[in-house]
N, C-alpha and C positions, 0 to 999 in steps of 0.2 A: 513704512511697512511694505509698500509695493516694491521699493528698491530692494528690500531684504528678500522678498519672494523671488524677484528677478535674479538675484545673486544665487539663491538656493537652486533654482531650476537651471541656472547656467553652470552649476558645478564649481562656482568660485570658492576659493579658500576663505573661510570666514573666521573671525575671532568670536569665540563663544561668549555670548551675553545671555541675559535672562530671556529675551525674545526668541533667540535662536534655540535655546534649550527647550522652551515650551513647544516650539514648532517641531523639534526633533522628537519629543515625547509624543506629541499628537500624531506625527507621521508613523512612529513605531506602533502606536495603538492601532492605527488604520491598517498597517501592514500585517500585524498579528491577527486582526479581525479577518482580513482577506485570506490569510493562510488557513485560519479556522474554517472559513466558508468553503474554500477549495477542498479541504479535508472532508467536510460533511457532504459536499456535492459529489466528489469523485471516489471517495473511499469508504466512508463510515458505514454504509449499508452493505458492503461487500465482505466484511470480515469482523471477527470478534477480537479486536486489538485491545490495547491498554487504554484507549480513549485519551491519548495524550493531548489531543487538541483542546481539551478543557483548560489546560495550563497556558495556552499560547498567549492569551490576553495579559497574563502576568509576566511570562518569559520575555516577550518582545520589548516592552519598555525597560525591564530590568537589564537585559543585555545591552540595549542602547545606552543606558546610564553608565554601565560598567566601562564600555569602550570610550565614552566621552571622558570619564574620570581617568582612564589610562592615558589619554592624550594630554591631559592637563599636568600630570605629575609622574615622572618615572619611578620615584620611590613608592608612590601610591600604587602604581601598576604592579610592581613586584609584590607588594603586600597583598593586593587583590588576587594575583595568581596563586600565591601561597594559601590564601583563605579558600579559594575555589578548589584547590587540590583535595580538600577533605569532603567535598560535596559528592554524594552518591545518589543514584536513582533508586528509590525504594520500590517503584513500580516497574517491572521489566518491560522493555519494548519488544512486543511479541511478533510484529510483522515488519518486513523490510521497508514497506511503503512509509511507515511511521518515521523511520530514520530520515527518509527523503524530505518529509514535511518539516521535521525538526531542523534539518540543515537549511531548508528554505527560510525558515523563521530566523535562524542565526545569521544567514547571509543578508537578509533584508535589514535586520537590526544593526549589523555592522556597517552596511552601506549607508544607512541613515545617520549613524553616529559619525561617519566620515564625510557627511554632506553630499553623498552621491545619490541624490534623490532620483535623477533621471535614469540612472543605471538600474536602480531598484525597481522603478516602474516598468522598464523594459523586461527585467527578469521575471516579474510576476505576469506580465502580459504574455510573454513567450511560453512560459510554463502552463498558463491557463489554456492557451491554444493547443499545445501539445496534449495535455490531459483530455481536453474536449475531443480532439481528433482520435485518441485511443479508444474512446467510448463508442465511436461510430461503428456500425456493423461492417462498413467497408474495410476498416483497418484492423478489426479485432483479430482476424486470422493471421495477419502478418506480424503482429507485435506480441503474440503469446497470450492474449487475453481471451482466447477461445476456450471452450470446455476442455478440460483435461482431468483425468481421474484414473483410479485404480479399481478394478473389479476382482473380487476374491470369491471363488466358488469352492464348495466342498461337498462331495457325494461319495457314496460307497463305490468300491472298485467294480462290483458287478453292475451297478447302475451306470457307471461311466462307460463300461465296455458295451452295454446294450443301447445307450442313448448318445453315443459320441456324435453321430451324424446329425441327430436332432439338435443337440446342443450347439454344434457349429452353425447350423442353419439359423437358429434363433438368435445367436449372438451376431452373426453377420448381418442379419436383417436390422437389428437394433443399433449396431455400431458399425458404420461404414469403415471407420479407421480403428481397427482393433488388432492388438498384437499380443500373442501369448509370451509371457516373460518367463514363467517357470511352471513346472508340473512335478508334483511329488506324491508318492504313495506311502502311507505309513499306517500300520495297524488296520488294514482293510479300508482305509479312506484315501481318496484321491483329492488332492488340493491343486487348484489351478489359479494362477495369478495373471491377469490381463491388464494392459494399459490401453486407454482409449483417448482419442482426441477428436476435435471437430464436432459435428452435430451428433447428438445421441437421441434417446427416446424423449419424446415430448411429454409423456406421462410416465414417470418412474414407477408409480404404484401399479399401473397396468402392466408395465414391462415385467415387474417382479411377479405379479400374479400369473401372467402368461408363461413365464419361464418355469415357475414352480409347477404349473399344470402339465408342461411338456416334459420336464425332467425332474425326477425325484431328488431334489437337492437337500442336503443336510444343513447347509449354511450358505448365505449370500450376503456379501458385504460390499458397499460402495464407498469409496473415499475420493474426495475432490481436491485436486491440487490447486485449482484456481478458486479463490473465494467467491461464493455466490453462483457457482456453476449450475446448481440444481434449480435455480429460480428461473 
């Protein structure tokens, strides 16, 4: 058993027997669990995705088994590819990050099925370090994880003409990085669309209350491009 583990960690080409098969399945379960843990740690609380991580513990060993089977028989591999061509996702993948975690799971499972345990370990370690670094406040602004959003305002034409200066002052105070994207006037109403990034109001409810008190708005809408920006 110790000799087998040495061969596995050394990346040696192995003949598949029952012991190797069990080790591969165990390693794929561990890799799937680690991928699920990374998803929950770095992503789950930031967005409302499809919660695809709940299937990782099933997908990992299944993918590993498929690629082990493909290595054993070429006719079987062609049959598996034909069978898999009819498989469809019934739950849509809603967020791009979920595709990344799914690819990580597939890469790890394939690496284990081809006995590249060391490379799989390095892959998970490097990605864990990168994801952890992106969460730090020091790197958030450089890698696009800072607050980004869209601010939509609507008010009557007369109110906009009378309170233009006040509106600009209020917005400039709340959003240091604010840019006017569009302005339109239709049926007596002026609509303004702003984009903002960087730091914003620490208390969004208070910001809305103060802005409504200073300017008679008909409508105020906030949309966040980055999941979890309002928290």
